[in-house]
C-alpha positions in Angstrom: 12.7 4.7 -64.9 12.5 1.7 -62.8 15.1 -0.7 -63.6 15.3 -3.9 -64.6 16.9 -5.6 -61.8 14.4 -4.5 -59.5 11.3 -5.3 -61.4 13.3 -8.5 -62.0 13.1 -9.1 -58.0 9.5 -7.8 -58.0 8.5 -10.5 -60.7 10.1 -13.2 -59.0 8.4 -12.2 -55.5 5.1 -12.0 -57.4 5.6 -15.6 -59.1 6.5 -17.0 -55.9 3.2 -15.5 -54.4 1.1 -17.3 -57.1 2.7 -20.5 -56.3 2.5 -20.3 -52.7 -1.5 -19.4 -53.0 -1.7 -22.5 -55.5 -0.1 -24.7 -53.2 -2.0 -23.6 -50.3 -5.0 -23.8 -51.7 -4.6 -27.3 -53.7 -3.1 -29.1 -50.3 -6.2 -27.7 -48.5 -8.2 -29.4 -50.9 -6.4 -32.6 -51.2 -6.1 -33.3 -47.8 -10.1 -33.3 -47.3 -10.1 -36.7 -49.0 -10.8 -39.8 -47.4 -7.8 -40.5 -45.2 -8.2 -41.4 -41.7 -5.2 -40.9 -40.1 -4.8 -37.0 -42.2 -8.7 -36.7 -41.1 -7.7 -37.3 -37.5 -4.2 -34.9 -37.5 -5.9 -32.2 -39.6 -9.4 -31.0 -38.6 -11.8 -29.6 -41.1 -11.3 -26.1 -39.9 -7.6 -26.0 -40.1 -8.3 -26.8 -43.9 -11.0 -23.9 -44.0 -8.4 -21.6 -42.7 -5.7 -23.1 -45.3 -8.2 -22.7 -48.3 -8.9 -19.7 -47.3 -5.2 -18.6 -46.8 -4.9 -19.8 -50.3 -7.7 -17.8 -51.9 -6.2 -14.7 -50.0 -2.9 -15.2 -51.8 -4.1 -15.5 -55.2 -6.6 -12.6 -54.7 -3.2 -10.6 -53.6 -1.6 -12.0 -56.8 -4.2 -10.9 -59.2 -4.4 -7.6 -57.8 -0.4 -7.1 -57.8 -1.0 -7.7 -61.7 -3.4 -5.2 -62.3 -1.6 -2.9 -59.9 1.9 -3.4 -61.8 0.7 -2.6 -65.3 -0.9 0.8 -64.4 0.9 3.7 -66.2 4.1 5.0 -64.7 2.4 7.8 -62.7 -0.3 5.5 -61.1 0.8 4.4 -57.7 -2.5 3.4 -56.0 -2.7 0.3 -57.3 0.9 -0.9 -55.8 -0.1 1.1 -52.6 -3.7 -1.2 -52.1 -1.4 -4.3 -53.0 0.6 -3.7 -49.9 -2.3 -2.6 -47.5 -3.3 -6.1 -48.7 0.1 -8.0 -48.4 0.0 -6.3 -45.0 -3.2 -8.3 -44.1 -1.5 -11.2 -45.5 1.4 -11.1 -43.4 -1.5 -10.8 -40.1 -3.2 -13.8 -41.7 -0.3 -16.0 -42.2 1.0 -15.3 -38.9 -2.3 -15.9 -37.3 -3.0 -19.6 -38.9 0.6 -20.4 -38.4 0.6 -19.5 -34.6 -2.4 -21.3 -34.2 -1.3 -24.6 -35.4 2.1 -24.1 -33.7 0.3 -23.5 -30.4 -2.0 -26.8 -30.9 1.5 -28.6 -30.9 2.6 -27.5 -27.3 -0.1 -29.8 -26.1 -0.5 -32.6 -28.4 -0.8 -35.6 -25.9 -3.8 -33.8 -24.8 -5.3 -32.3 -27.5 -5.3 -35.6 -29.4 -6.6 -37.3 -26.5 -9.7 -34.9 -26.4 -9.6 -36.2 -30.1 -9.4 -39.4 -29.6 -12.5 -39.2 -27.5 -14.3 -38.0 -29.8 -13.4 -40.4 -32.8 -15.8 -43.0 -33.7 -15.0 -46.5 -32.7 -14.1 -47.4 -35.9 -11.4 -44.9 -36.5 -9.8 -45.5 -33.4 -9.7 -49.4 -34.3 -8.2 -48.4 -37.8 -5.8 -46.3 -35.7 -4.9 -49.2 -33.2 -4.2 -51.4 -36.2 -2.0 -49.0 -38.0 0.2 -48.1 -35.3 -0.1 -51.5 -33.2 -1.4 -50.3 -30.2 -4.5 -50.6 -27.5 -5.8 -47.5 -25.9 -4.6 -44.2 -25.8 -2.8 -43.7 -22.6 -2.6 -47.2 -21.5 -5.1 -50.1 -22.3 -8.1 -48.9 -20.0 -8.2 -45.6 -21.6 -10.8 -45.8 -24.5 -9.5 -48.8 -25.8 -11.5 -50.6 -28.9 -12.0 -54.7 -28.8 -11.7 -55.2 -32.5 -9.6 -54.9 -35.8 -6.5 -56.9 -36.8 -4.1 -55.9 -33.8 -6.6 -55.5 -30.3 -8.3 -58.9 -30.8 -9.6 -59.3 -27.5 -9.7 -57.7 -23.7 -7.3 -60.3 -22.5 -4.6 -59.3 -25.1 -4.9 -55.7 -24.0 -5.1 -56.6 -20.5 -1.7 -58.4 -21.0 0.3 -55.7 -22.6 3.2 -54.4 -21.0 2.3 -51.0 -19.6 6.1 -49.7 -19.4 6.5 -50.1 -23.1 5.0 -47.0 -24.5 4.6 -47.9 -28.0 1.9 -50.5 -27.0 -0.3 -47.7 -26.4 -1.5 -45.2 -29.3 -0.7 -41.8 -27.7 3.3 -42.6 -28.7 2.2 -42.8 -32.6 -0.8 -40.6 -32.8 1.5 -37.8 -31.4 4.7 -39.0 -33.2 2.6 -38.8 -36.8 0.6 -35.7 -35.5 3.9 -33.7 -34.3 5.8 -34.3 -37.7 2.6 -33.4 -39.8 1.9 -30.0 -37.9 5.5 -29.1 -37.7 5.8 -28.8 -41.5 2.5 -27.1 -41.6 3.2 -24.4 -39.3 6.9 -24.0 -40.6 6.1 -24.1 -43.9 3.1 -21.3 -43.2 5.7 -19.1 -41.4 7.6 -19.5 -44.5 5.2 -18.0 -46.9 6.0 -14.6 -44.5 9.0 -14.4 -46.3 7.7 -14.4 -49.9 4.7 -11.8 -48.5 7.1 -9.6 -47.1 9.9 -9.6 -49.6 7.0 -8.4 -52.0 5.6 -5.8 -49.9 9.3 -4.7 -49.8 10.0 -4.9 -53.5 6.4 -3.1 -54.1 7.6 0.1 -51.9 10.8 0.3 -54.0 8.8 0.3 -57.1 6.4 3.1 -55.6 9.4 5.1 -54.6 11.4 4.9 -58.0 8.2 5.6 -59.8 7.5 8.9 -57.6 11.1 9.8 -58.3 10.9 9.5 -62.0 7.9 11.5 -62.4 9.2 13.9 -60.0 12.0 14.2 -62.3 9.9 14.4 -65.2 7.7 17.3 -64.1 11.3 19.3 -63.0 12.3 18.3 -66.6 9.1 19.9 -68.1 9.9 23.0 -66.4 13.2 23.6 -67.7 11.9 23.1 -71.3 12.8 19.6 -71.9 16.3 20.5 -71.5 17.4 17.9 -68.5 20.0 19.1 -66.1 23.4 19.1 -67.8 
């Protein structure tokens, strides 16, 4: 019989998988709300990938419940679960690495995002970070809003003060946000791999139990002693 301790660990990791799937899905939905700063930092493609990952983890949880409630000699459900968990591992690694690679060239990547943003978005970010233009005052600076009130004001900004230009504020916020995101995503790997290992242990123990039952049956149910 599978030990209670082993099943307790399996159940713990399975609940963690459920919580991870629910949190990833929830954040992917919540961050779609109208928030200029977050919408500028996290793209719709990122949020879609997060939603798919969250749903995949939730589906894995449903499969795990269906697999574990099968009778002792039926392990095919756990085998299928393990294949799904392996796919989850690759999916988690791909999404986490995609976000991580994006952070390696944040200044240039967000310059592209800045150039594609609407004037209203740039004005909002300039007001928020108290800056004008991206790399300097001539780099896609928008006149308007509460901070960059005129072209003369922009021209008179001290070019040696990096906080006068938005690259500092934008990448500072983006670096903190994206680092937390890809670190959290990589953290999901521990949950998925732990459940995978626990499932392998449960399969092995169930097969052992069935083997001993068959041996015992051949001996007329007298056991080994």
